N, C-alpha and C positions, 0 to 999 in steps of 0.2 A: 693530426693526422687522421682522416676518420675511418671511422671500425668499418670493417669488413662484412656485410649483412650478409647472414648466410640464413636470415629466414624468409630473403626473397629467392632465394636460390632453390629452396628447399621448406616450404612451409610445418614440411613432416618430421621436420630434423628437428630431435631431443638433443643427444647425446656428443659433444663436437670437443675439440682440446683447443686452447688460447693463451696464449701469453699476456700476460698482466702488464698492462703501460704502465699505470699510476694508481695511485690510494691516497688518496685524501680525505679525512676526517670532516663528516658532514650534518644537515643537523639531525637525520634521524637513522643516522649509521654511517657507515664509512663509503664513498663514491668510488666506484672501482670502473678504470676502464681496460678496453682489452684491444689485443688486436682483430682479434674476428668474433663474431658473439651470434648465436642464435636465437639470444632472447629479443621479444621486442615489447619497443617503447612506447608507452603509450602516445596515445595520438590518432584523430579522425573518428573521437568517440570509441577508439576498442580501451579496454585497459591494457595497463601492460603485465606481461608474462612473468610469472614467478620461478622458483627454483632454487638450486644451488652451482655456486663454484667453490669448487672442491668441499673445503670444510664448513664454508660462510653458504648460511642463508641470502638469496635473495628476494627480498620484499618490494621493491619496484626497481622500477626502467624508467630513464626518460633520453632525448637525444637533446644534442645541442650541439648546432654546426656542423653537422654531421656525426658527431662523438657521439657515441653510445656511453651513459654514466647508471652504472650499473648498485645500488643501492643494497649494500652487505651489512649483517649481524657481528660480522667481524673483519679486521682487517686482512688483505692478501698481503702479499711482499712481490713489491713489483721487479720484474724479470724472471719470476717464475711462472712456470707449462701448468696450465690449471686443466680442470675435467669440466665442461658447463653442461649441468640435468636441467632441461626445463621440463616443466610442470605439465604434461603430455593432456590430462584428462580438461584442465583451463586451457592451455591453447585450443584445443579441437572443438572445447563448448564457447570458445569467441569466435573460432572458426563460422563454425554451424550458423552461429548466431546472424556475424557479417554479412555473411555471403546469401543467409535466407533474407535476413534486410535488403541488399541489392537488386535480388530479383522480386520480393515483392514493390520494392519502391520504380523500379525501373516498368514494372507494368500499371502499379498505378497512375505516374506519371505521361505513360503513354496513352492509355485509358482516358484518362480524366482532365489532361493539360496543367498538371500542378508541377511543384518543384518539391524534393526534401528539402527541408530549409532549418533541421535537425534531427541529430540523432543521440543516442545515449546507448549503451552497454552496463547496465547494472547488474550489480549481484545475483538479483534474480529475475528479471523481466528486461526488454529492450524496450523505450518507445523511438517514436519516430513522428517529427515534427511537418504538417504539409500546409502549405500556405491556399488550398481550397478548400472550399466545403464539402463531405463527404458522406454520404450516406453510409448505413448499416448493410445494408443491401449492396452499394458501389463497392464497400472494403471485401464484403465476403465474397461478392463476382471474384475480386483478383484474388483471391487467397486461394481457390480454384484454380485459377490459371498458374496461382506461382506454384501450387502444388503437383500438378501434371510437370510443369516446367522440372522441379526437382525429380521427378520420378521418369523423366524422359533419361533422365543420366548422361546428359553430355559434358564433356569436359570442360570446364572453366581457362578462359582463354588469357593468358596475361602479357600486354603488351609494350610497349616502348617506343611511340610514332616519332617520326620524325618532326619538325614544326610545319613543315607540309604537310604530310601527311593526318598530321591534327585539325589543321586547318581545315580539311576536308573531311573529318568526322564528326557525327552527329553523338555526341557522348554529354553525359549529365556532370554538371561540375558545380559544388556551391561557390565555388570563387573565382575570380580571376587568376591562371595559374602560369607561372613562369619556369623555363630550366625544363629538365628532362621530366617527363610526365607519363607515370605507369597507368596505364590503363587495363581497368579490369573488364570481362567481359561472360558473359551469360547467357550462352546463344537463345535465341526465341523471348529473351526478356529484359537483359540490362546489359548496358556499356557507359561505364563510369568511370572518373578517374579516384583513385585511391592508392592511401600508401597502407593498408590493411592487410593482416594475413587471410587468406579465404580456401575452403575446399579446393581438394583439384576438380573434381568432378560433381555438378550439383545434387548428384542423388546422396552425396553423403551429409548434404542437410538433413534429409530426414524427412521433417515434417515440418509446415510454417503454418501456425495457427495464431489467430489474430485474437485478442482478451478482448481489446474494448475499444472504440472511437468516440470521441469525447471534442465537445466542441476547444480549441483554442485559439487565442487572438482571430485572426481573419477566415483558422483555417478549420484544422483539427488535430488532436496528437494519438495515433494505435500503440496501444498497448500491446508485445507480439513476444511469442516466443518461438523458438526454432530447436530441431532436433530431440535431445536426450529430454532436454530441456522442457518441451513441451508434450513429450511421452510422459513424462513423471508429474507434471501438473496433472494432465488428462485423466493417470491413473488415479490421483487423490481424488479427483471430481467425479469420478466414475464410482472409488468404493464408496465416496460422501452419499452418491443417489443411488447406492445398492441398499446403503444401512438405512438410510431415510423408507426408500421404496419397501422393505421388509417392513418398518413402521407402521406403513398406513397397505400394507399387502398389493401391491402392487408392483410391475415392473418399474427400472431406470427408467424406459421412456416411455412409460405413462406418467412420470412422475408430477408435470408441472399440472395434468389434469386434476390429478387426485390433491395435489397444494392447493389447487381453483376450489375444489367441490370443500377443501378442510376449510378454507379462507371463508367461504360464502357461511359455513356450519358456523364459525366462530365470532364472524359479523351478528349473528342472529343470536347467537346467546350472548353476546356483550349489547345487543340490544333489549331484551332479555333483562338481563341484570339491570342495565340503569333505571329499566322501567321498576322494577321490584325496588332496587336503591333507595328509586324518589317515592313509594311508598310508604317504604320504612321507615325516609327522615318526615314524611308529612305528618305518618302516625305519632311519631315519638314527640314531634314537635306539640301535636294535639295533648299527649300525654301530661307534660307541662307548662298548659296555659296558666298564663297568672302563679308559675310558683314563685320565681325570685329568680332569684341566681343559682344554676344546676351545673353539675361538676356529673358527667358521663364517662365513665372508663370504659371502653368497647374493646371486643375484637380488633384485628390486623384492620385497615383500610387505607386507602390512599389519599393524600392528604388533602387531594380535592373535595373528594368525599367528606375528610372529616371537617373540612371548612363550609360546604355547605349544610353537615348535620349543625353545624354551633349555630351558623349563621341562620336555621331557620329555628330552632330550640331560643335561643337571645329572641326574635321576635316576639315568640308565644308566650315568653316563660317573663317576659319586661324586664329582665335585668341581666348579669352575665351568665353565656353559658363557655363552661370551659369542658371541651371535648379530648381525651386523651386516649387512641388508638393503638396498641400493639399488643406484645408479650415480651417475656423473658428478659424482662428489664429494658426494652429498647420499645417507646413510642411516639407518635408524630401528635403532637398540639395545634389546638386549634380554638382561640379564645376569641368571643365576640362580644364585645358591650352592644348592648340593645338603644341608649341615650348617647350612644358615641363618646361616652367616657372615657378619659385617659385611664389605659391599663399598663401603662409604660413601667412605672412602680412595681408590679403583681406579676407581670412578666420577668423584668430585673432576677426579681426575687427568686421567681420560678427558674429561672437558668443554672443563679446559684447552688441555691440550695439541691435540685435535680439531674445539676448536669448536662444541661440544654445547651442549644445556641436555637439562636431564631427572631423574630423580632416583628413590629409591624408600627402603625397607628393608627388615628382613628375611629379608635375603639377595636379593632382587631390588631391579630398578631398568628402569627405561625412557624412552628419549627417543630425539635424533636427534643426528648430528655433521654438518659442514660439513669432509670430508675425502676425498682419493683412498684406494682399497684399498691402496696404497704405503705409503699414512700408517697408514693404521690397524693392517696387519701389522708395520710399524716400532713404532708405540706400544705392543702388547701384550708384542713382540719384550722391548723394554728394561722391562717389569716383572720382578720379581726372583717368579723362580719361576713367570713367565706361563704363558697357556695355551699349549699346541702350536697351533703355525698349522697349519688343515687348510682347504682351500679346498671 
């Protein structure tokens, strides 16, 4: 016997009474069927409702052959009367997201002659796939129209057209449909075949916000938020912008220009830093001209800078240049042998003695060690014909 689907009669129904028909043990709990239910099963891209059936928690719901199966964390007695309670915040969130997707998709498909070919209502965001390339300006124009429809607050319409009426109806559908078709209409926006739960009026969607538009296959994938999700997200973004604006002494709406100025300043500072670093490397290399093997223990620097310093000193000293840069028992190293001689035995011993990781070939090695400056110096002093220790 098919389950009576109360969620179609009233999508805002949260509390209901029913009779337990069957209860069998399943993979993730007990599978319970009822004579009637307000729990929406997973389908059409919309997740299942959660809630309780009497003392049991409902963690999943799915439909098979017209029968709704409720996954519960405990067994229920067949024949017993039970009260169901749907998690309303979760249900209403799903209604807002799904309805907002309808309104936006209807507008996009009408404006740009595309099809909605994928929909996923996730725990954090909603993604929608379209089969035509769309620009950011195009989707923002559709977003503005979608919000105008939301704020007009016209009632959503649910109909079950006859085959003849359906034949004459211009509606969206992802596949060929058979049997009774349920049509969801948001006036001035969308007419679509859908099995999900939706808000009663467009205004209950609250807000439609597009977060991203990325190329996907031959079209695009949009990431959107609606209703309370959109408000929560935009509030968090505003708080981030406000805090950043305070750091830069600008209003949140002026943040982009302030960041551009800061980026330009940082670029100039980096260029000046690179110039000074190159001068320092050249000067250091000149000081050790013809010195033979050299060990340099330096303050923290990037691995690439350590490599460039070691390379310049090796060419100048005509031997091995060992550069270790860091502090507090954490150093990066760069070893360069000017003659390209094999230094793998030295690197192996270095890693073993100083808890290091790294390697290389053809007279070059790079990595890191966990050791103090004293331990580093002591290691190189123990090496046969090791480099002279120079601060």
